[in-house]
C-alpha positions in Angstrom: -147.9 -65.6 -1.0 -147.4 -68.1 1.7 -147.4 -67.2 5.4 -145.5 -69.5 7.8 -146.3 -69.4 11.4 -143.5 -70.6 13.5 -143.8 -71.1 17.3 -140.8 -69.7 19.0 -140.1 -71.3 22.4 -138.6 -69.1 25.0 -136.7 -71.1 27.6 -135.9 -69.7 31.0 -133.5 -71.1 33.6 -133.3 -70.3 37.2 -131.7 -71.8 40.2 -133.4 -73.2 43.3 -131.4 -74.2 46.4 -132.9 -77.2 48.2 -131.8 -78.4 51.6 -130.6 -82.0 51.4 -130.4 -84.6 54.2 -126.7 -83.8 54.8 -127.2 -80.3 56.1 -126.1 -78.8 52.8 -128.0 -77.3 49.8 -128.4 -78.8 46.4 -128.4 -76.5 43.5 -131.1 -77.5 41.0 -131.7 -75.8 37.7 -135.4 -75.5 36.8 -136.4 -75.2 33.2 -139.6 -73.6 32.1 -140.9 -72.8 28.6 -143.9 -71.3 27.0 -144.4 -74.6 25.1 -145.1 -76.5 28.3 -148.7 -77.8 28.6 -151.1 -76.7 31.3 -150.0 -78.2 34.6 -152.5 -80.6 36.1 -150.3 -81.8 39.0 -152.8 -80.7 41.6 -155.4 -83.0 40.0 -153.0 -85.9 40.5 -152.4 -85.2 44.2 -154.5 -86.7 47.0 -157.2 -84.6 48.5 -155.9 -84.6 52.1 -152.4 -83.7 53.4 -151.4 -84.0 57.1 -148.6 -83.1 59.4 -148.6 -84.7 62.9 -146.3 -84.9 65.9 -147.5 -87.4 68.4 -145.0 -86.4 71.0 -146.1 -82.8 70.9 -149.8 -83.4 70.5 -149.7 -81.4 67.4 -151.6 -81.9 64.2 -152.4 -80.0 61.0 -154.3 -81.0 57.9 -155.5 -79.4 54.8 -157.8 -80.3 51.9 -156.2 -79.5 48.5 -158.4 -78.7 45.5 -157.5 -79.3 41.8 -157.0 -75.5 41.3 -154.5 -75.2 44.1 -156.8 -73.7 46.7 -157.0 -75.3 50.1 -158.7 -75.2 53.5 -157.4 -76.6 56.7 -157.1 -76.7 60.5 -154.4 -76.7 63.1 -154.4 -78.0 66.7 -151.5 -78.1 69.2 -152.2 -79.4 72.7 -150.0 -78.4 75.7 -151.2 -80.2 78.8 -148.6 -78.5 80.9 -149.9 -75.0 80.0 -152.7 -75.3 82.7 -154.1 -72.8 85.2 -157.2 -71.6 86.9 -160.2 -72.2 84.6 -158.2 -74.4 82.2 -157.0 -77.4 84.3 -157.0 -79.6 81.2 -154.3 -77.5 79.5 -154.1 -75.2 76.5 -154.9 -75.9 72.8 -153.6 -73.6 70.1 -156.0 -73.7 67.2 -156.5 -72.2 63.8 -158.6 -72.7 60.7 -157.3 -71.3 57.4 -157.5 -71.1 53.7 -155.1 -70.3 50.9 -153.8 -71.0 47.4 -150.7 -72.4 45.7 -149.5 -71.2 42.4 -149.3 -73.5 39.3 -146.4 -76.0 40.0 -143.2 -75.8 38.0 -141.3 -78.9 37.1 -137.8 -79.6 38.5 -137.9 -83.2 37.1 -140.5 -85.9 36.5 -141.4 -86.4 40.2 -140.4 -83.1 41.8 -142.1 -79.8 41.4 -142.1 -76.4 43.1 -145.0 -74.1 43.9 -145.5 -70.7 45.6 -147.9 -70.0 48.4 -149.8 -67.2 46.7 -151.9 -66.3 49.7 -152.7 -67.7 53.2 -155.5 -66.4 55.4 -156.3 -67.5 59.0 -160.0 -67.4 59.8 -159.3 -66.1 63.3 -157.2 -63.3 64.7 -154.0 -64.7 66.3 -153.8 -64.2 70.0 -157.6 -64.4 70.7 -158.7 -67.0 73.2 -161.7 -68.6 74.8 -162.4 -71.3 77.4 -164.4 -74.4 77.1 -164.5 -77.7 79.2 -161.6 -76.6 81.4 -159.4 -76.0 78.4 -158.0 -72.7 77.1 -158.1 -72.3 73.4 -155.7 -69.7 71.8 -155.9 -68.8 68.1 -152.4 -69.2 66.6 -150.5 -69.4 63.3 -150.3 -73.0 62.1 -147.0 -74.9 61.9 -146.0 -75.5 58.3 -147.4 -72.2 57.0 -146.1 -69.6 59.5 -143.2 -68.7 57.2 -144.3 -70.1 53.9 -143.1 -69.1 50.4 -141.8 -71.9 48.2 -143.1 -75.4 48.6 -141.7 -78.6 47.0 -144.1 -81.3 45.7 -142.9 -84.9 45.8 -144.6 -87.4 43.5 -144.2 -91.2 43.7 -140.9 -92.2 42.3 -139.1 -89.1 43.5 -135.5 -90.1 44.5 -135.3 -90.0 48.3 -131.9 -88.4 48.0 -133.7 -85.3 46.8 -136.0 -85.2 49.9 -134.7 -83.6 53.1 -134.3 -85.8 56.2 -136.8 -83.7 58.2 -139.5 -84.9 55.8 -138.9 -88.6 56.8 -139.5 -87.9 60.5 -143.2 -87.5 59.6 -143.6 -90.8 57.8 -142.7 -94.4 58.1 -140.5 -94.2 55.0 -136.9 -95.4 55.7 -134.4 -94.0 53.2 -132.0 -96.8 54.1 -134.5 -99.3 52.7 -136.2 -97.5 49.8 -134.5 -95.4 47.1 -137.6 -93.6 45.8 -140.9 -92.4 47.2 -143.4 -95.3 47.2 -146.3 -95.5 44.8 -149.4 -93.8 46.1 -147.4 -91.6 48.4 -147.1 -87.8 48.0 -145.4 -85.0 49.9 -145.4 -81.2 50.1 -142.5 -79.4 51.8 -142.1 -75.9 53.0 -138.5 -75.1 52.2 -138.2 -72.0 54.5 -139.8 -73.6 57.5 -138.3 -77.1 56.8 -141.7 -78.8 57.5 -143.5 -81.3 55.3 -147.0 -82.7 54.7 -147.8 -86.2 53.5 -150.7 -87.3 51.4 -151.8 -90.9 50.7 -153.6 -92.0 47.5 -156.9 -93.8 48.2 -156.0 -96.4 45.6 -152.9 -97.8 47.5 -152.2 -100.2 50.4 -151.0 -97.5 52.8 -153.1 -96.8 55.8 -154.9 -100.0 55.3 -154.9 -103.2 57.4 -155.9 -106.6 55.8 -157.3 -109.5 57.7 -158.1 -113.2 57.1 -160.2 -115.5 59.3 -160.3 -119.2 59.5 -162.8 -120.7 62.0 -161.9 -118.9 65.2 -158.3 -118.0 64.2 -157.2 -115.0 62.3 -154.3 -113.3 60.6 -153.5 -109.6 59.9 -151.4 -108.0 57.2 -150.2 -104.4 57.7 -148.3 -102.8 54.8 -146.2 -99.8 55.6 -144.0 -97.7 53.3 -140.8 -99.7 54.0 -142.0 -102.6 56.1 -144.8 -105.2 56.2 -146.1 -107.0 59.3 -147.9 -110.3 59.0 -149.2 -111.8 62.3 -151.1 -115.0 63.0 -153.5 -115.2 66.0 -155.1 -118.2 67.7 -158.6 -118.0 69.1 -157.3 -116.7 72.4 -154.1 -115.4 73.8 -151.0 -113.8 72.2 -150.0 -114.2 68.6 -148.5 -117.4 67.4 -146.4 -116.1 64.5 -145.0 -112.5 64.1 -143.4 -111.8 60.7 -141.8 -108.4 59.7 -140.1 -108.0 56.4 -138.7 -105.2 54.2 -140.6 -103.7 51.3 -137.8 -101.9 49.3 -139.4 -101.7 45.7 -142.8 -101.0 44.4 -143.0 -104.1 42.2 -141.7 -106.4 44.9 -143.9 -109.5 45.4 -141.5 -112.0 47.0 -140.4 -111.6 50.6 -138.5 -113.5 53.4 -138.9 -113.2 57.1 -137.9 -114.8 60.4 -140.6 -115.3 63.1 -139.9 -113.3 66.2 -141.8 -116.1 68.1 -139.2 -118.7 67.1 -141.1 -120.9 64.7 -138.4 -120.4 61.9 -138.1 -118.7 58.6 -140.9 -118.0 56.0 -141.2 -117.2 52.3 -144.1 -114.9 51.5 -145.7 -113.9 48.2 -148.1 -110.9 48.0 -150.4 -110.1 45.1 -152.5 -107.0 45.7 -155.7 -106.6 43.7 -156.0 -103.5 41.5 -158.2 -101.6 43.9 -156.1 -102.6 46.9 -159.2 -103.8 48.8 -157.7 -107.3 49.0 -154.4 -109.2 48.7 -153.6 -112.8 47.9 -151.1 -114.1 50.4 -148.9 -117.3 50.0 -146.9 -118.4 53.0 -144.4 -121.3 53.2 -142.7 -122.2 56.5 -139.1 -123.3 55.8 -139.1 -125.4 59.0 -142.5 -127.0 58.2 -144.4 -125.3 61.0 -148.0 -126.6 61.1 -150.4 -123.9 59.6 -153.5 -126.0 59.8 -155.0 -123.7 62.5 -155.3 -121.0 59.8 -156.5 -123.2 57.0 -153.0 -124.2 55.8 -151.2 -127.6 55.7 -149.4 -129.7 58.3 -146.1 -129.0 56.5 -146.4 -125.2 56.6 -148.1 -124.1 53.4 -150.9 -121.5 53.3 -152.7 -119.6 50.5 -155.5 -117.1 51.4 -157.1 -113.9 50.4 -156.9 -111.1 52.9 -159.4 -108.2 52.8 -159.4 -104.6 54.1 -160.7 -104.5 57.6 
């Protein structure tokens, strides 16, 4: 007698409403099945995620572990909230820990997760004074009203990401169509606040430099733009180039110098570890690049290294 073991997959569908950049809600069906493999998405994500607001002096960061647990801290400075004994203002602070549930796929580069628990280390409302500053324990922005979080992986279509997320990053949805490689996001749907994480093995948050005799050049990649500047030994920059980076695999660029030396063609080839990049520059007007090791007719090839 033969026994046949047949795996029966049970598929479930549910609907998630996601706020889109046009003040509406997208209805997305999420499919789960008992045949899905164990989810290791947290292992793919960067260790550190941050939310910051320069104008408000506000910052929050957390360190994410592969099992979904995390620890973090929050700080919000209000210089105007000053008084006797705290002339330097008030800082709202919090340290915390928590855990996210196993992520569920929405599509290849978009997942959802639940905030299973969140625990501040201090009792909100407590305060102390130090160095003419008043410190008040407070609930951290981004987790005050947390339930469902979305996880954005590189390649996620930007049309699926709410506009409020882009205000925290240098990503321009008018230039890029997908989230850049090495760039990750987590977004609290209910509170409409997001956190960004940058992979270490990527060019973001890095500046590259090249030196020739007493002159130098700097390359600064951002998520949608790249700045390339040439400096003499003393004084202001001689050439300032800014050009769009719209696709991950883009290597050829074109820029006009804001200093008035003309147009340039640029080629970039990053090394695998992103610790250096080979830069080729050609001046369309034949501007003399000899001060930076180039040629009299405007050609330069050089390797830039992380500062």
